[in-house]
PDB file with SEQRES, HELIX, SHEET and CRYST1 records, atoms N, CA, C and O in Angstrom:
SEQRES   1 A   84  MET PRO GLN ILE LYS GLN ALA ILE LYS ARG VAL LYS THR          
SEQRES   2 A   84  GLN GLU ALA SER ARG GLN ARG ASN ILE SER GLN LYS SER          
SEQRES   3 A   84  ASP MET ARG THR THR VAL LYS LYS PHE ARG ALA ALA ALA          
SEQRES   4 A   84  ALA ALA GLY ALA ASP ASN ALA GLN ASP LEU TYR LYS GLU          
SEQRES   5 A   84  ALA THR ARG ALA LEU ASP MET ALA ALA SER LYS HIS LEU          
SEQRES   6 A   84  ILE HIS LYS ASN LYS ALA GLY ARG ASP LYS SER ARG LEU          
SEQRES   7 A   84  ALA ALA LEU LEU ASN LYS                                      
HELIX    1 AA1 LYS A    5  ALA A   41  1                                  37    
HELIX    2 AA2 ALA A   46  SER A   62  1                                  17    
HELIX    3 AA3 LYS A   68  LEU A   82  1                                  15    
CRYST1    1.000    1.000    1.000  90.00  90.00  90.00 P 1           1          
ATOM      1  N   MET A   1     -52.028 -91.791 -19.119  1.00  0.00           N  
ATOM      2  CA  MET A   1     -51.075 -90.952 -18.411  1.00  0.00           C  
ATOM      3  C   MET A   1     -50.237 -90.121 -19.338  1.00  0.00           C  
ATOM      4  O   MET A   1     -49.734 -90.680 -20.313  1.00  0.00           O  
ATOM      5  N   PRO A   2     -50.044 -88.883 -19.137  1.00  0.00           N  
ATOM      6  CA  PRO A   2     -49.280 -88.026 -20.079  1.00  0.00           C  
ATOM      7  C   PRO A   2     -47.782 -88.429 -20.088  1.00  0.00           C  
ATOM      8  O   PRO A   2     -47.280 -88.991 -19.114  1.00  0.00           O  
ATOM      9  N   GLN A   3     -47.126 -88.150 -21.134  1.00  0.00           N  
ATOM     10  CA  GLN A   3     -45.688 -88.401 -21.321  1.00  0.00           C  
ATOM     11  C   GLN A   3     -44.774 -87.203 -20.992  1.00  0.00           C  
ATOM     12  O   GLN A   3     -43.631 -87.351 -20.559  1.00  0.00           O  
ATOM     13  N   ILE A   4     -45.337 -86.035 -21.219  1.00  0.00           N  
ATOM     14  CA  ILE A   4     -44.500 -84.830 -21.027  1.00  0.00           C  
ATOM     15  C   ILE A   4     -44.548 -84.404 -19.581  1.00  0.00           C  
ATOM     16  O   ILE A   4     -45.593 -84.432 -18.931  1.00  0.00           O  
ATOM     17  N   LYS A   5     -43.390 -84.010 -19.097  1.00  0.00           N  
ATOM     18  CA  LYS A   5     -43.119 -83.721 -17.690  1.00  0.00           C  
ATOM     19  C   LYS A   5     -44.155 -82.671 -17.146  1.00  0.00           C  
ATOM     20  O   LYS A   5     -44.725 -82.854 -16.070  1.00  0.00           O  
ATOM     21  N   GLN A   6     -44.366 -81.624 -17.886  1.00  0.00           N  
ATOM     22  CA  GLN A   6     -45.264 -80.567 -17.453  1.00  0.00           C  
ATOM     23  C   GLN A   6     -46.707 -81.076 -17.364  1.00  0.00           C  
ATOM     24  O   GLN A   6     -47.430 -80.706 -16.439  1.00  0.00           O  
ATOM     25  N   ALA A   7     -47.123 -81.892 -18.283  1.00  0.00           N  
ATOM     26  CA  ALA A   7     -48.434 -82.537 -18.265  1.00  0.00           C  
ATOM     27  C   ALA A   7     -48.620 -83.437 -17.091  1.00  0.00           C  
ATOM     28  O   ALA A   7     -49.691 -83.497 -16.488  1.00  0.00           O  
ATOM     29  N   ILE A   8     -47.514 -84.173 -16.756  1.00  0.00           N  
ATOM     30  CA  ILE A   8     -47.584 -85.070 -15.581  1.00  0.00           C  
ATOM     31  C   ILE A   8     -47.780 -84.295 -14.307  1.00  0.00           C  
ATOM     32  O   ILE A   8     -48.569 -84.690 -13.449  1.00  0.00           O  
ATOM     33  N   LYS A   9     -47.062 -83.181 -14.174  1.00  0.00           N  
ATOM     34  CA  LYS A   9     -47.130 -82.275 -12.975  1.00  0.00           C  
ATOM     35  C   LYS A   9     -48.553 -81.707 -12.913  1.00  0.00           C  
ATOM     36  O   LYS A   9     -49.138 -81.591 -11.836  1.00  0.00           O  
ATOM     37  N   ARG A  10     -49.088 -81.362 -14.060  1.00  0.00           N  
ATOM     38  CA  ARG A  10     -50.396 -80.712 -14.055  1.00  0.00           C  
ATOM     39  C   ARG A  10     -51.493 -81.742 -13.614  1.00  0.00           C  
ATOM     40  O   ARG A  10     -52.458 -81.363 -12.950  1.00  0.00           O  
ATOM     41  N   VAL A  11     -51.346 -82.950 -13.963  1.00  0.00           N  
ATOM     42  CA  VAL A  11     -52.273 -84.009 -13.515  1.00  0.00           C  
ATOM     43  C   VAL A  11     -52.218 -84.167 -12.001  1.00  0.00           C  
ATOM     44  O   VAL A  11     -53.250 -84.344 -11.353  1.00  0.00           O  
ATOM     45  N   LYS A  12     -50.975 -84.101 -11.419  1.00  0.00           N  
ATOM     46  CA  LYS A  12     -50.851 -84.185  -9.961  1.00  0.00           C  
ATOM     47  C   LYS A  12     -51.449 -83.001  -9.269  1.00  0.00           C  
ATOM     48  O   LYS A  12     -52.116 -83.174  -8.249  1.00  0.00           O  
ATOM     49  N   THR A  13     -51.248 -81.798  -9.770  1.00  0.00           N  
ATOM     50  CA  THR A  13     -51.776 -80.631  -9.107  1.00  0.00           C  
ATOM     51  C   THR A  13     -53.298 -80.627  -9.280  1.00  0.00           C  
ATOM     52  O   THR A  13     -54.001 -80.254  -8.341  1.00  0.00           O  
ATOM     53  N   GLN A  14     -53.816 -81.010 -10.393  1.00  0.00           N  
ATOM     54  CA  GLN A  14     -55.258 -81.039 -10.553  1.00  0.00           C  
ATOM     55  C   GLN A  14     -55.889 -82.016  -9.596  1.00  0.00           C  
ATOM     56  O   GLN A  14     -56.941 -81.710  -9.035  1.00  0.00           O  
ATOM     57  N   GLU A  15     -55.319 -83.145  -9.384  1.00  0.00           N  
ATOM     58  CA  GLU A  15     -55.824 -84.079  -8.403  1.00  0.00           C  
ATOM     59  C   GLU A  15     -55.777 -83.566  -6.967  1.00  0.00           C  
ATOM     60  O   GLU A  15     -56.683 -83.828  -6.176  1.00  0.00           O  
ATOM     61  N   ALA A  16     -54.747 -82.856  -6.647  1.00  0.00           N  
ATOM     62  CA  ALA A  16     -54.666 -82.262  -5.281  1.00  0.00           C  
ATOM     63  C   ALA A  16     -55.722 -81.235  -5.101  1.00  0.00           C  
ATOM     64  O   ALA A  16     -56.376 -81.159  -4.061  1.00  0.00           O  
ATOM     65  N   SER A  17     -55.898 -80.395  -6.178  1.00  0.00           N  
ATOM     66  CA  SER A  17     -56.954 -79.398  -6.087  1.00  0.00           C  
ATOM     67  C   SER A  17     -58.300 -79.953  -6.007  1.00  0.00           C  
ATOM     68  O   SER A  17     -59.150 -79.431  -5.286  1.00  0.00           O  
ATOM     69  N   ARG A  18     -58.551 -81.063  -6.767  1.00  0.00           N  
ATOM     70  CA  ARG A  18     -59.860 -81.704  -6.731  1.00  0.00           C  
ATOM     71  C   ARG A  18     -60.164 -82.272  -5.358  1.00  0.00           C  
ATOM     72  O   ARG A  18     -61.294 -82.170  -4.879  1.00  0.00           O  
ATOM     73  N   GLN A  19     -59.154 -82.876  -4.712  1.00  0.00           N  
ATOM     74  CA  GLN A  19     -59.405 -83.401  -3.378  1.00  0.00           C  
ATOM     75  C   GLN A  19     -59.703 -82.277  -2.382  1.00  0.00           C  
ATOM     76  O   GLN A  19     -60.607 -82.376  -1.553  1.00  0.00           O  
ATOM     77  N   ARG A  20     -58.919 -81.218  -2.494  1.00  0.00           N  
ATOM     78  CA  ARG A  20     -59.117 -80.078  -1.587  1.00  0.00           C  
ATOM     79  C   ARG A  20     -60.576 -79.499  -1.773  1.00  0.00           C  
ATOM     80  O   ARG A  20     -61.308 -79.282  -0.807  1.00  0.00           O  
ATOM     81  N   ASN A  21     -60.935 -79.272  -3.040  1.00  0.00           N  
ATOM     82  CA  ASN A  21     -62.226 -78.725  -3.294  1.00  0.00           C  
ATOM     83  C   ASN A  21     -63.346 -79.582  -2.793  1.00  0.00           C  
ATOM     84  O   ASN A  21     -64.336 -79.063  -2.277  1.00  0.00           O  
ATOM     85  N   ILE A  22     -63.218 -80.921  -2.931  1.00  0.00           N  
ATOM     86  CA  ILE A  22     -64.257 -81.872  -2.468  1.00  0.00           C  
ATOM     87  C   ILE A  22     -64.398 -81.739  -0.908  1.00  0.00           C  
ATOM     88  O   ILE A  22     -65.493 -81.735  -0.345  1.00  0.00           O  
ATOM     89  N   SER A  23     -63.242 -81.634  -0.287  1.00  0.00           N  
ATOM     90  CA  SER A  23     -63.246 -81.557   1.183  1.00  0.00           C  
ATOM     91  C   SER A  23     -63.914 -80.266   1.664  1.00  0.00           C  
ATOM     92  O   SER A  23     -64.743 -80.276   2.574  1.00  0.00           O  
ATOM     93  N   GLN A  24     -63.540 -79.184   1.045  1.00  0.00           N  
ATOM     94  CA  GLN A  24     -64.076 -77.852   1.424  1.00  0.00           C  
ATOM     95  C   GLN A  24     -65.606 -77.798   1.142  1.00  0.00           C  
ATOM     96  O   GLN A  24     -66.371 -77.244   1.932  1.00  0.00           O  
ATOM     97  N   LYS A  25     -66.009 -78.362   0.048  1.00  0.00           N  
ATOM     98  CA  LYS A  25     -67.356 -78.348  -0.358  1.00  0.00           C  
ATOM     99  C   LYS A  25     -68.209 -79.208   0.665  1.00  0.00           C  
ATOM    100  O   LYS A  25     -69.300 -78.826   1.089  1.00  0.00           O  
ATOM    101  N   SER A  26     -67.647 -80.327   0.996  1.00  0.00           N  
ATOM    102  CA  SER A  26     -68.291 -81.259   1.964  1.00  0.00           C  
ATOM    103  C   SER A  26     -68.449 -80.555   3.349  1.00  0.00           C  
ATOM    104  O   SER A  26     -69.476 -80.693   4.014  1.00  0.00           O  
ATOM    105  N   ASP A  27     -67.446 -79.834   3.736  1.00  0.00           N  
ATOM    106  CA  ASP A  27     -67.516 -79.165   5.051  1.00  0.00           C  
ATOM    107  C   ASP A  27     -68.579 -78.063   5.029  1.00  0.00           C  
ATOM    108  O   ASP A  27     -69.251 -77.824   6.032  1.00  0.00           O  
ATOM    109  N   MET A  28     -68.730 -77.391   3.873  1.00  0.00           N  
ATOM    110  CA  MET A  28     -69.719 -76.381   3.721  1.00  0.00           C  
ATOM    111  C   MET A  28     -71.161 -76.986   3.781  1.00  0.00           C  
ATOM    112  O   MET A  28     -72.068 -76.467   4.431  1.00  0.00           O  
ATOM    113  N   ARG A  29     -71.287 -78.105   3.060  1.00  0.00           N  
ATOM    114  CA  ARG A  29     -72.632 -78.750   3.086  1.00  0.00           C  
ATOM    115  C   ARG A  29     -72.969 -79.233   4.509  1.00  0.00           C  
ATOM    116  O   ARG A  29     -74.108 -79.124   4.961  1.00  0.00           O  
ATOM    117  N   THR A  30     -71.978 -79.753   5.183  1.00  0.00           N  
ATOM    118  CA  THR A  30     -72.242 -80.253   6.585  1.00  0.00           C  
ATOM    119  C   THR A  30     -72.690 -79.078   7.485  1.00  0.00           C  
ATOM    120  O   THR A  30     -73.641 -79.201   8.257  1.00  0.00           O  
ATOM    121  N   THR A  31     -72.021 -78.007   7.373  1.00  0.00           N  
ATOM    122  CA  THR A  31     -72.348 -76.831   8.199  1.00  0.00           C  
ATOM    123  C   THR A  31     -73.807 -76.341   7.904  1.00  0.00           C  
ATOM    124  O   THR A  31     -74.555 -75.985   8.814  1.00  0.00           O  
ATOM    125  N   VAL A  32     -74.149 -76.341   6.670  1.00  0.00           N  
ATOM    126  CA  VAL A  32     -75.559 -75.889   6.308  1.00  0.00           C  
ATOM    127  C   VAL A  32     -76.545 -76.945   6.848  1.00  0.00           C  
ATOM    128  O   VAL A  32     -77.595 -76.574   7.372  1.00  0.00           O  
ATOM    129  N   LYS A  33     -76.238 -78.228   6.736  1.00  0.00           N  
ATOM    130  CA  LYS A  33     -77.100 -79.274   7.203  1.00  0.00           C  
ATOM    131  C   LYS A  33     -77.284 -79.159   8.763  1.00  0.00           C  
ATOM    132  O   LYS A  33     -78.385 -79.341   9.283  1.00  0.00           O  
ATOM    133  N   LYS A  34     -76.208 -78.863   9.448  1.00  0.00           N  
ATOM    134  CA  LYS A  34     -76.337 -78.717  10.887  1.00  0.00           C  
ATOM    135  C   LYS A  34     -77.262 -77.580  11.229  1.00  0.00           C  
ATOM    136  O   LYS A  34     -78.065 -77.724  12.151  1.00  0.00           O  
ATOM    137  N   PHE A  35     -77.201 -76.467  10.550  1.00  0.00           N  
ATOM    138  CA  PHE A  35     -78.041 -75.332  10.761  1.00  0.00           C  
ATOM    139  C   PHE A  35     -79.475 -75.691  10.463  1.00  0.00           C  
ATOM    140  O   PHE A  35     -80.355 -75.387  11.269  1.00  0.00           O  
ATOM    141  N   ARG A  36     -79.766 -76.363   9.272  1.00  0.00           N  
ATOM    142  CA  ARG A  36     -81.116 -76.713   8.976  1.00  0.00           C  
ATOM    143  C   ARG A  36     -81.736 -77.655  10.040  1.00  0.00           C  
ATOM    144  O   ARG A  36     -82.907 -77.523  10.396  1.00  0.00           O  
ATOM    145  N   ALA A  37     -80.909 -78.614  10.538  1.00  0.00           N  
ATOM    146  CA  ALA A  37     -81.462 -79.544  11.519  1.00  0.00           C  
ATOM    147  C   ALA A  37     -81.784 -78.804  12.840  1.00  0.00           C  
ATOM    148  O   ALA A  37     -82.785 -79.094  13.494  1.00  0.00           O  
ATOM    149  N   ALA A  38     -80.953 -77.888  13.200  1.00  0.00           N  
ATOM    150  CA  ALA A  38     -81.152 -77.027  14.428  1.00  0.00           C  
ATOM    151  C   ALA A  38     -82.348 -76.153  14.227  1.00  0.00           C  
ATOM    152  O   ALA A  38     -83.138 -75.994  15.157  1.00  0.00           O  
ATOM    153  N   ALA A  39     -82.524 -75.593  13.106  1.00  0.00           N  
ATOM    154  CA  ALA A  39     -83.687 -74.702  12.862  1.00  0.00           C  
ATOM    155  C   ALA A  39     -84.971 -75.510  12.864  1.00  0.00           C  
ATOM    156  O   ALA A  39     -85.992 -75.037  13.363  1.00  0.00           O  
ATOM    157  N   ALA A  40     -84.945 -76.672  12.337  1.00  0.00           N  
ATOM    158  CA  ALA A  40     -86.132 -77.521  12.328  1.00  0.00           C  
ATOM    159  C   ALA A  40     -86.535 -78.013  13.699  1.00  0.00           C  
ATOM    160  O   ALA A  40     -87.709 -78.221  14.006  1.00  0.00           O  
ATOM    161  N   ALA A  41     -85.467 -78.197  14.541  1.00  0.00           N  
ATOM    162  CA  ALA A  41     -85.772 -78.635  15.941  1.00  0.00           C  
ATOM    163  C   ALA A  41     -86.014 -77.487  16.870  1.00  0.00           C  
ATOM    164  O   ALA A  41     -86.441 -77.687  18.007  1.00  0.00           O  
ATOM    165  N   GLY A  42     -85.752 -76.288  16.414  1.00  0.00           N  
ATOM    166  CA  GLY A  42     -85.916 -75.092  17.269  1.00  0.00           C  
ATOM    167  C   GLY A  42     -84.857 -75.037  18.373  1.00  0.00           C  
ATOM    168  O   GLY A  42     -85.155 -74.706  19.521  1.00  0.00           O  
ATOM    169  N   ALA A  43     -83.642 -75.360  18.012  1.00  0.00           N  
ATOM    170  CA  ALA A  43     -82.536 -75.355  18.952  1.00  0.00           C  
ATOM    171  C   ALA A  43     -82.161 -73.935  19.356  1.00  0.00           C  
ATOM    172  O   ALA A  43     -82.402 -72.982  18.615  1.00  0.00           O  
ATOM    173  N   ASP A  44     -81.581 -73.810  20.514  1.00  0.00           N  
ATOM    174  CA  ASP A  44     -81.178 -72.541  21.021  1.00  0.00           C  
ATOM    175  C   ASP A  44     -80.004 -71.947  20.300  1.00  0.00           C  
ATOM    176  O   ASP A  44     -79.882 -70.724  20.221  1.00  0.00           O  
ATOM    177  N   ASN A  45     -79.098 -72.812  19.747  1.00  0.00           N  
ATOM    178  CA  ASN A  45     -77.891 -72.309  19.037  1.00  0.00           C  
ATOM    179  C   ASN A  45     -78.163 -72.125  17.591  1.00  0.00           C  
ATOM    180  O   ASN A  45     -77.193 -72.109  16.833  1.00  0.00           O  
ATOM    181  N   ALA A  46     -79.315 -71.990  17.132  1.00  0.00           N  
ATOM    182  CA  ALA A  46     -79.605 -71.842  15.693  1.00  0.00           C  
ATOM    183  C   ALA A  46     -78.977 -70.548  15.168  1.00  0.00           C  
ATOM    184  O   ALA A  46     -78.505 -70.543  14.031  1.00  0.00           O  
ATOM    185  N   GLN A  47     -78.946 -69.463  15.923  1.00  0.00           N  
ATOM    186  CA  GLN A  47     -78.360 -68.234  15.494  1.00  0.00           C  
ATOM    187  C   GLN A  47     -76.862 -68.423  15.233  1.00  0.00           C  
ATOM    188  O   GLN A  47     -76.343 -67.953  14.220  1.00  0.00           O  
ATOM    189  N   ASP A  48     -76.182 -69.096  16.127  1.00  0.00           N  
ATOM    190  CA  ASP A  48     -74.732 -69.305  15.952  1.00  0.00           C  
ATOM    191  C   ASP A  48     -74.497 -70.210  14.769  1.00  0.00           C  
ATOM    192  O   ASP A  48     -73.590 -69.953  13.979  1.00  0.00           O  
ATOM    193  N   LEU A  49     -75.266 -71.241  14.619  1.00  0.00           N  
ATOM    194  CA  LEU A  49     -75.115 -72.138  13.434  1.00  0.00           C  
ATOM    195  C   LEU A  49     -75.383 -71.426  12.128  1.00  0.00           C  
ATOM    196  O   LEU A  49     -74.754 -71.691  11.103  1.00  0.00           O  
ATOM    197  N   TYR A  50     -76.372 -70.481  12.198  1.00  0.00           N  
ATOM    198  CA  TYR A  50     -76.709 -69.728  10.966  1.00  0.00           C  
ATOM    199  C   TYR A  50     -75.443 -68.819  10.628  1.00  0.00           C  
ATOM    200  O   TYR A  50     -75.124 -68.671   9.448  1.00  0.00           O  
ATOM    201  N   LYS A  51     -74.774 -68.255  11.572  1.00  0.00           N  
ATOM    202  CA  LYS A  51     -73.621 -67.433  11.299  1.00  0.00           C  
ATOM    203  C   LYS A  51     -72.509 -68.260  10.723  1.00  0.00           C  
ATOM    204  O   LYS A  51     -71.836 -67.806   9.797  1.00  0.00           O  
ATOM    205  N   GLU A  52     -72.279 -69.464  11.228  1.00  0.00           N  
ATOM    206  CA  GLU A  52     -71.312 -70.418  10.668  1.00  0.00           C  
ATOM    207  C   GLU A  52     -71.675 -70.825   9.219  1.00  0.00           C  
ATOM    208  O   GLU A  52     -70.816 -70.914   8.341  1.00  0.00           O  
ATOM    209  N   ALA A  53     -72.933 -71.057   9.022  1.00  0.00           N  
ATOM    210  CA  ALA A  53     -73.337 -71.558   7.673  1.00  0.00           C  
ATOM    211  C   ALA A  53     -73.180 -70.395   6.626  1.00  0.00           C  
ATOM    212  O   ALA A  53     -72.710 -70.660   5.519  1.00  0.00           O  
ATOM    213  N   THR A  54     -73.544 -69.174   6.932  1.00  0.00           N  
ATOM    214  CA  THR A  54     -73.346 -68.122   6.027  1.00  0.00           C  
ATOM    215  C   THR A  54     -71.890 -67.836   5.759  1.00  0.00           C  
ATOM    216  O   THR A  54     -71.497 -67.461   4.655  1.00  0.00           O  
ATOM    217  N   ARG A  55     -71.104 -68.023   6.795  1.00  0.00           N  
ATOM    218  CA  ARG A  55     -69.664 -67.836   6.630  1.00  0.00           C  
ATOM    219  C   ARG A  55     -69.122 -68.891   5.631  1.00  0.00           C  
ATOM    220  O   ARG A  55     -68.379 -68.585   4.698  1.00  0.00           O  
ATOM    221  N   ALA A  56     -69.514 -70.074   5.871  1.00  0.00           N  
ATOM    222  CA  ALA A  56     -69.104 -71.217   5.012  1.00  0.00           C  
ATOM    223  C   ALA A  56     -69.516 -70.981   3.551  1.00  0.00           C  
ATOM    224  O   ALA A  56     -68.743 -71.217   2.623  1.00  0.00           O  
ATOM    225  N   LEU A  57     -70.705 -70.530   3.386  1.00  0.00           N  
ATOM    226  CA  LEU A  57     -71.148 -70.190   1.984  1.00  0.00           C  
ATOM    227  C   LEU A  57     -70.302 -69.083   1.350  1.00  0.00           C  
ATOM    228  O   LEU A  57     -69.923 -69.172   0.182  1.00  0.00           O  
ATOM    229  N   ASP A  58     -70.010 -68.028   2.143  1.00  0.00           N  
ATOM    230  CA  ASP A  58     -69.251 -66.898   1.625  1.00  0.00           C  
ATOM    231  C   ASP A  58     -67.840 -67.427   1.271  1.00  0.00           C  
ATOM    232  O   ASP A  58     -67.305 -67.080   0.218  1.00  0.00           O  
ATOM    233  N   MET A  59     -67.256 -68.235   2.112  1.00  0.00           N  
ATOM    234  CA  MET A  59     -65.955 -68.741   1.853  1.00  0.00           C  
ATOM    235  C   MET A  59     -65.933 -69.613   0.606  1.00  0.00           C  
ATOM    236  O   MET A  59     -65.015 -69.502  -0.207  1.00  0.00           O  
ATOM    237  N   ALA A  60     -66.917 -70.469   0.446  1.00  0.00           N  
ATOM    238  CA  ALA A  60     -66.977 -71.336  -0.763  1.00  0.00           C  
ATOM    239  C   ALA A  60     -67.159 -70.456  -1.984  1.00  0.00           C  
ATOM    240  O   ALA A  60     -66.589 -70.767  -3.029  1.00  0.00           O  
ATOM    241  N   ALA A  61     -67.913 -69.383  -1.911  1.00  0.00           N  
ATOM    242  CA  ALA A  61     -68.110 -68.510  -3.098  1.00  0.00           C  
ATOM    243  C   ALA A  61     -66.783 -67.795  -3.391  1.00  0.00           C  
ATOM    244  O   ALA A  61     -66.407 -67.640  -4.553  1.00  0.00           O  
ATOM    245  N   SER A  62     -66.065 -67.354  -2.326  1.00  0.00           N  
ATOM    246  CA  SER A  62     -64.828 -66.653  -2.598  1.00  0.00           C  
ATOM    247  C   SER A  62     -63.741 -67.517  -3.173  1.00  0.00           C  
ATOM    248  O   SER A  62     -62.851 -67.028  -3.869  1.00  0.00           O  
ATOM    249  N   LYS A  63     -63.804 -68.790  -2.890  1.00  0.00           N  
ATOM    250  CA  LYS A  63     -62.859 -69.764  -3.437  1.00  0.00           C  
ATOM    251  C   LYS A  63     -63.334 -70.392  -4.765  1.00  0.00           C  
ATOM    252  O   LYS A  63     -62.682 -71.283  -5.309  1.00  0.00           O  
ATOM    253  N   HIS A  64     -64.474 -69.910  -5.271  1.00  0.00           N  
ATOM    254  CA  HIS A  64     -65.069 -70.413  -6.535  1.00  0.00           C  
ATOM    255  C   HIS A  64     -65.481 -71.860  -6.473  1.00  0.00           C  
ATOM    256  O   HIS A  64     -65.522 -72.545  -7.494  1.00  0.00           O  
ATOM    257  N   LEU A  65     -65.776 -72.315  -5.321  1.00  0.00           N  
ATOM    258  CA  LEU A  65     -66.369 -73.715  -5.172  1.00  0.00           C  
ATOM    259  C   LEU A  65     -67.808 -73.695  -5.642  1.00  0.00           C  
ATOM    260  O   LEU A  65     -68.286 -74.640  -6.270  1.00  0.00           O  
ATOM    261  N   ILE A  66     -68.496 -72.599  -5.329  1.00  0.00           N  
ATOM    262  CA  ILE A  66     -69.853 -72.443  -5.803  1.00  0.00           C  
ATOM    263  C   ILE A  66     -69.997 -71.005  -6.359  1.00  0.00           C  
ATOM    264  O   ILE A  66     -69.181 -70.131  -6.068  1.00  0.00           O  
ATOM    265  N   HIS A  67     -71.059 -70.786  -7.166  1.00  0.00           N  
ATOM    266  CA  HIS A  67     -71.213 -69.490  -7.756  1.00  0.00           C  
ATOM    267  C   HIS A  67     -71.699 -68.519  -6.711  1.00  0.00           C  
ATOM    268  O   HIS A  67     -72.413 -68.906  -5.786  1.00  0.00           O  
ATOM    269  N   LYS A  68     -71.310 -67.213  -6.848  1.00  0.00           N  
ATOM    270  CA  LYS A  68     -71.659 -66.232  -5.870  1.00  0.00           C  
ATOM    271  C   LYS A  68     -73.235 -66.068  -5.822  1.00  0.00           C  
ATOM    272  O   LYS A  68     -73.755 -65.725  -4.760  1.00  0.00           O  
ATOM    273  N   ASN A  69     -73.966 -66.291  -6.885  1.00  0.00           N  
ATOM    274  CA  ASN A  69     -75.385 -66.156  -6.817  1.00  0.00           C  
ATOM    275  C   ASN A  69     -75.974 -67.331  -6.088  1.00  0.00           C  
ATOM    276  O   ASN A  69     -76.969 -67.152  -5.386  1.00  0.00           O  
ATOM    277  N   LYS A  70     -75.436 -68.504  -6.203  1.00  0.00           N  
ATOM    278  CA  LYS A  70     -75.903 -69.663  -5.418  1.00  0.00           C  
ATOM    279  C   LYS A  70     -75.660 -69.382  -3.969  1.00  0.00           C  
ATOM    280  O   LYS A  70     -76.538 -69.666  -3.155  1.00  0.00           O  
ATOM    281  N   ALA A  71     -74.543 -68.851  -3.593  1.00  0.00           N  
ATOM    282  CA  ALA A  71     -74.266 -68.482  -2.189  1.00  0.00           C  
ATOM    283  C   ALA A  71     -75.297 -67.467  -1.653  1.00  0.00           C  
ATOM    284  O   ALA A  71     -75.784 -67.597  -0.529  1.00  0.00           O  
ATOM    285  N   GLY A  72     -75.598 -66.517  -2.430  1.00  0.00           N  
ATOM    286  CA  GLY A  72     -76.591 -65.504  -2.053  1.00  0.00           C  
ATOM    287  C   GLY A  72     -77.970 -66.133  -1.894  1.00  0.00           C  
ATOM    288  O   GLY A  72     -78.673 -65.865  -0.919  1.00  0.00           O  
ATOM    289  N   ARG A  73     -78.334 -66.927  -2.805  1.00  0.00           N  
ATOM    290  CA  ARG A  73     -79.647 -67.591  -2.759  1.00  0.00           C  
ATOM    291  C   ARG A  73     -79.782 -68.525  -1.529  1.00  0.00           C  
ATOM    292  O   ARG A  73     -80.790 -68.522  -0.822  1.00  0.00           O  
ATOM    293  N   ASP A  74     -78.758 -69.289  -1.323  1.00  0.00           N  
ATOM    294  CA  ASP A  74     -78.723 -70.176  -0.157  1.00  0.00           C  
ATOM    295  C   ASP A  74     -78.752 -69.408   1.151  1.00  0.00           C  
ATOM    296  O   ASP A  74     -79.452 -69.834   2.070  1.00  0.00           O  
ATOM    297  N   LYS A  75     -78.050 -68.326   1.289  1.00  0.00           N  
ATOM    298  CA  LYS A  75     -78.024 -67.494   2.462  1.00  0.00           C  
ATOM    299  C   LYS A  75     -79.409 -66.872   2.724  1.00  0.00           C  
ATOM    300  O   LYS A  75     -79.845 -66.746   3.869  1.00  0.00           O  
ATOM    301  N   SER A  76     -80.084 -66.490   1.628  1.00  0.00           N  
ATOM    302  CA  SER A  76     -81.402 -65.890   1.759  1.00  0.00           C  
ATOM    303  C   SER A  76     -82.417 -66.968   2.322  1.00  0.00           C  
ATOM    304  O   SER A  76     -83.225 -66.710   3.214  1.00  0.00           O  
ATOM    305  N   ARG A  77     -82.299 -68.147   1.736  1.00  0.00           N  
ATOM    306  CA  ARG A  77     -83.167 -69.237   2.193  1.00  0.00           C  
ATOM    307  C   ARG A  77     -82.911 -69.596   3.638  1.00  0.00           C  
ATOM    308  O   ARG A  77     -83.851 -69.871   4.384  1.00  0.00           O  
ATOM    309  N   LEU A  78     -81.606 -69.598   4.063  1.00  0.00           N  
ATOM    310  CA  LEU A  78     -81.347 -69.883   5.476  1.00  0.00           C  
ATOM    311  C   LEU A  78     -81.879 -68.783   6.387  1.00  0.00           C  
ATOM    312  O   LEU A  78     -82.376 -69.057   7.480  1.00  0.00           O  
ATOM    313  N   ALA A  79     -81.777 -67.590   5.949  1.00  0.00           N  
ATOM    314  CA  ALA A  79     -82.258 -66.453   6.754  1.00  0.00           C  
ATOM    315  C   ALA A  79     -83.778 -66.576   6.890  1.00  0.00           C  
ATOM    316  O   ALA A  79     -84.317 -66.336   7.970  1.00  0.00           O  
ATOM    317  N   ALA A  80     -84.449 -66.931   5.852  1.00  0.00           N  
ATOM    318  CA  ALA A  80     -85.887 -67.125   5.908  1.00  0.00           C  
ATOM    319  C   ALA A  80     -86.248 -68.211   6.832  1.00  0.00           C  
ATOM    320  O   ALA A  80     -87.246 -68.106   7.545  1.00  0.00           O  
ATOM    321  N   LEU A  81     -85.472 -69.271   6.856  1.00  0.00           N  
ATOM    322  CA  LEU A  81     -85.717 -70.407   7.752  1.00  0.00           C  
ATOM    323  C   LEU A  81     -85.486 -70.029   9.173  1.00  0.00           C  
ATOM    324  O   LEU A  81     -86.194 -70.494  10.067  1.00  0.00           O  
ATOM    325  N   LEU A  82     -84.500 -69.185   9.408  1.00  0.00           N  
ATOM    326  CA  LEU A  82     -84.148 -68.693  10.771  1.00  0.00           C  
ATOM    327  C   LEU A  82     -85.327 -67.847  11.297  1.00  0.00           C  
ATOM    328  O   LEU A  82     -85.748 -68.000  12.444  1.00  0.00           O  
ATOM    329  N   ASN A  83     -85.834 -66.982  10.466  1.00  0.00           N  
ATOM    330  CA  ASN A  83     -86.861 -66.006  10.903  1.00  0.00           C  
ATOM    331  C   ASN A  83     -88.284 -66.622  11.004  1.00  0.00           C  
ATOM    332  O   ASN A  83     -89.231 -65.961  11.429  1.00  0.00           O  
ATOM    333  N   LYS A  84     -88.400 -67.883  10.607  1.00  0.00           N  
ATOM    334  CA  LYS A  84     -89.712 -68.512  10.541  1.00  0.00           C  
ATOM    335  C   LYS A  84     -90.201 -68.797  11.957  1.00  0.00           C  
ATOM    336  O   LYS A  84     -91.296 -69.330  12.136  1.00  0.00           O  
TER     337      LYS A  84                                                      
END                                                                             
């Protein structure tokens, strides 16, 4: 544990950021998994879930949780899955 006050505060804020990032990334993955499951089952709400999944990927990319190229690649793959 750091001794300097500023370093102690930095450790606390980093932990808070880490927890927030984990939570947001987990939510994004869950949304994508829901769409993939619906697309595989041929569910009626696949279009709505696709919209939610692409939004989640865009939000994650804008918050730098994932790289923007990964978001684009994943969105492209989801669109291909939707159109199959």
